[in-house]
N, CA and C atoms as a LAMMPS dump frame, in Angstrom:
ITEM: TIMESTEP
0
ITEM: NUMBER OF ATOMS
198
ITEM: BOX BOUNDS ff ff ff
-5.0000000000000000e+02 5.0000000000000000e+02
-5.0000000000000000e+02 5.0000000000000000e+02
-5.0000000000000000e+02 5.0000000000000000e+02
ITEM: ATOMS id mol type element x y z
1 1 1 N 7.121 -1.113 -17.434
2 1 2 C 6.827 -2.467 -17.833
3 1 3 C 6.149 -3.279 -16.758
4 2 1 N 5.574 -2.641 -15.741
5 2 2 C 4.861 -3.402 -14.711
6 2 3 C 3.381 -3.02 -14.739
7 3 1 N 2.557 -3.945 -14.276
8 3 2 C 1.128 -3.674 -14.194
9 3 3 C 0.843 -2.819 -12.955
10 4 1 N -0.322 -2.179 -12.894
11 4 2 C -0.683 -1.449 -11.674
12 4 3 C -0.668 -2.35 -10.433
13 5 1 N -1.101 -3.596 -10.574
14 5 2 C -1.082 -4.531 -9.442
15 5 3 C 0.346 -4.806 -8.986
16 6 1 N 1.27 -5.006 -9.916
17 6 2 C 2.67 -5.229 -9.556
18 6 3 C 3.263 -3.995 -8.877
19 7 1 N 2.902 -2.824 -9.349
20 7 2 C 3.387 -1.587 -8.735
21 7 3 C 2.858 -1.448 -7.316
22 8 1 N 1.576 -1.787 -7.103
23 8 2 C 0.992 -1.711 -5.764
24 8 3 C 1.686 -2.685 -4.814
25 9 1 N 1.926 -3.905 -5.287
26 9 2 C 2.61 -4.89 -4.44
27 9 3 C 4.03 -4.432 -4.12
28 10 1 N 4.659 -3.732 -5.056
29 10 2 C 6.008 -3.225 -4.827
30 10 3 C 6.072 -2.166 -3.75
31 11 1 N 4.949 -1.508 -3.495
32 11 2 C 4.932 -0.472 -2.454
33 11 3 C 4.245 -0.947 -1.183
34 12 1 N 3.837 -2.203 -1.14
35 12 2 C 3.185 -2.736 0.064
36 12 3 C 3.949 -3.957 0.552
37 13 1 N 3.504 -5.124 0.187
38 13 2 C 4.087 -6.375 0.697
39 13 3 C 5.577 -6.484 0.389
40 14 1 N 5.968 -6.21 -0.845
41 14 2 C 7.374 -6.359 -1.22
42 14 3 C 8.25 -5.298 -0.542
43 15 1 N 7.718 -4.1 -0.382
44 15 2 C 8.469 -3.048 0.308
45 15 3 C 8.684 -3.418 1.771
46 16 1 N 7.651 -3.937 2.422
47 16 2 C 7.784 -4.355 3.823
48 16 3 C 8.827 -5.458 3.945
49 17 1 N 8.814 -6.399 3.023
50 17 2 C 9.786 -7.491 3.06
51 17 3 C 11.209 -6.965 2.86
52 18 1 N 11.392 -6.034 1.92
53 18 2 C 12.72 -5.475 1.663
54 18 3 C 13.277 -4.749 2.886
55 19 1 N 12.389 -4.185 3.703
56 19 2 C 12.81 -3.469 4.907
57 19 3 C 12.858 -4.372 6.136
58 20 1 N 12.589 -5.663 5.956
59 20 2 C 12.598 -6.597 7.078
60 20 3 C 11.417 -6.413 8.009
61 21 1 N 10.314 -5.854 7.496
62 21 2 C 9.133 -5.569 8.322
63 21 3 C 7.931 -6.428 7.943
64 22 1 N 8.163 -7.534 7.221
65 22 2 C 7.047 -8.313 6.716
66 22 3 C 6.187 -8.953 7.804
67 23 1 N 6.698 -9.054 9.022
68 23 2 C 5.903 -9.612 10.107
69 23 3 C 4.913 -8.597 10.676
70 24 1 N 5.197 -7.296 10.524
71 24 2 C 4.32 -6.259 11.058
72 24 3 C 3.556 -5.512 9.979
73 25 1 N 4.087 -5.43 8.763
74 25 2 C 3.48 -4.643 7.685
75 25 3 C 3.328 -5.493 6.429
76 26 1 N 2.456 -5.053 5.536
77 26 2 C 2.295 -5.71 4.246
78 26 3 C 1.393 -6.917 4.263
79 27 1 N 0.786 -7.222 5.424
80 27 2 C -0.12 -8.357 5.552
81 27 3 C -1.321 -7.93 6.398
82 28 1 N -2.396 -8.664 6.264
83 28 2 C -3.55 -8.482 7.142
84 28 3 C -3.574 -9.699 8.048
85 29 1 N -3.147 -9.499 9.295
86 29 2 C -3.03 -10.596 10.247
87 29 3 C -3.046 -10.035 11.666
88 30 1 N -3.393 -10.871 12.654
89 30 2 C -3.353 -10.4 14.038
90 30 3 C -1.967 -9.869 14.396
91 31 1 N -1.943 -8.814 15.172
92 31 2 C -0.723 -8.156 15.646
93 31 3 C 0.076 -7.471 14.544
94 32 1 N -0.523 -7.274 13.376
95 32 2 C 0.133 -6.541 12.293
96 32 3 C -0.387 -5.104 12.288
97 33 1 N 0.399 -4.21 11.745
98 33 2 C -0.027 -2.826 11.591
99 33 3 C -0.784 -2.7 10.274
100 34 1 N -1.893 -2.04 10.309
101 34 2 C -2.683 -1.829 9.094
102 34 3 C -2.63 -0.353 8.726
103 35 1 N -2.212 -0.091 7.535
104 35 2 C -2.237 1.267 7.006
105 35 3 C -2.931 1.184 5.657
106 36 1 N -4.104 1.773 5.597
107 36 2 C -4.897 1.734 4.382
108 36 3 C -4.897 3.11 3.737
109 37 1 N -4.571 3.143 2.472
110 37 2 C -4.583 4.393 1.731
111 37 3 C -5.883 4.481 0.942
112 38 1 N -6.533 5.626 1.012
113 38 2 C -7.74 5.887 0.236
114 38 3 C -7.345 6.848 -0.879
115 39 1 N -7.49 6.395 -2.113
116 39 2 C -7.047 7.157 -3.276
117 39 3 C -8.232 7.777 -3.994
118 40 1 N -8.043 8.981 -4.505
119 40 2 C -9.061 9.679 -5.28
120 40 3 C -8.834 9.371 -6.762
121 41 1 N -9.11 8.101 -7.144
122 41 2 C -8.948 7.651 -8.523
123 41 3 C -10.128 6.756 -8.894
124 42 1 N -10.35 6.593 -10.176
125 42 2 C -11.402 5.706 -10.662
126 42 3 C -10.873 4.338 -11.047
127 43 1 N -9.567 4.248 -11.292
128 43 2 C -8.942 2.991 -11.705
129 43 3 C -7.521 2.96 -11.137
130 44 1 N -7.047 1.776 -10.676
131 44 2 C -5.696 1.704 -10.111
132 44 3 C -4.598 2.233 -11.03
133 45 1 N -4.781 2.129 -12.33
134 45 2 C -3.757 2.608 -13.264
135 45 3 C -3.526 4.105 -13.13
136 46 1 N -4.509 4.846 -12.615
137 46 2 C -4.357 6.29 -12.446
138 46 3 C -3.282 6.651 -11.431
139 47 1 N -2.898 5.698 -10.577
140 47 2 C -1.869 5.965 -9.569
141 47 3 C -0.501 6.174 -10.205
142 48 1 N -0.311 5.705 -11.428
143 48 2 C 1 5.827 -12.075
144 48 3 C 0.958 6.673 -13.331
145 49 1 N -0.175 7.256 -13.66
146 49 2 C -0.303 8.053 -14.886
147 49 3 C 0.562 9.305 -14.872
148 50 1 N 0.478 10.083 -13.825
149 50 2 C 1.079 11.413 -13.821
150 50 3 C 2.16 11.508 -12.744
151 51 1 N 3.395 11.672 -13.156
152 51 2 C 4.501 11.8 -12.21
153 51 3 C 4.323 13.099 -11.431
154 52 1 N 4.409 13.008 -10.121
155 52 2 C 4.28 14.187 -9.278
156 52 3 C 2.867 14.439 -8.801
157 53 1 N 1.885 13.732 -9.353
158 53 2 C 0.498 13.897 -8.908
159 53 3 C 0.337 13.254 -7.533
160 54 1 N -0.586 13.754 -6.748
161 54 2 C -0.832 13.206 -5.415
162 54 3 C -2.331 12.953 -5.235
163 55 1 N -2.817 11.797 -5.735
164 55 2 C -4.24 11.493 -5.615
165 55 3 C -4.63 10.89 -4.259
166 56 1 N -3.715 10.917 -3.29
167 56 2 C -4.022 10.358 -1.973
168 56 3 C -5.086 11.194 -1.279
169 57 1 N -6.141 10.544 -0.839
170 57 2 C -7.226 11.227 -0.129
171 57 3 C -6.971 11.196 1.377
172 58 1 N -6.69 10.006 1.929
173 58 2 C -6.431 9.878 3.363
174 58 3 C -5.729 8.557 3.654
175 59 1 N -5.114 8.449 4.837
176 59 2 C -4.486 7.212 5.292
177 59 3 C -5.093 6.855 6.633
178 60 1 N -5.458 5.604 6.78
179 60 2 C -6.023 5.108 8.028
180 60 3 C -5.022 4.133 8.619
181 61 1 N -4.527 4.397 9.829
182 61 2 C -3.559 3.523 10.486
183 61 3 C -4.191 2.88 11.699
184 62 1 N -3.922 1.602 11.871
185 62 2 C -4.499 0.862 12.991
186 62 3 C -3.666 -0.374 13.25
187 63 1 N -3.584 -0.794 14.483
188 63 2 C -2.909 -2.057 14.809
189 63 3 C -3.969 -3.105 15.024
190 64 1 N -3.874 -4.212 14.279
191 64 2 C -4.818 -5.303 14.424
192 64 3 C -4.384 -6.143 15.613
193 65 1 N -5.293 -6.367 16.55
194 65 2 C -4.969 -7.105 17.766
195 65 3 C -5.784 -8.39 17.794
196 66 1 N -5.092 -9.487 18.085
197 66 2 C -5.792 -10.775 18.144
198 66 3 C -6.56 -10.933 19.427
């Protein structure tokens, strides 16, 4: 019953907040950690279509420094 956007937020910003990491993760800001996932999909809804599928292409991790 959630949209693809709600599901994405649940695994990014909301997940970081639930873990008490909202100051370092889940935001794009100076001194935050950036982890960008590159997905092999044509539409965000494809991320939730098939249980057990792994459309992840790569992850890019970087610390943003002010």
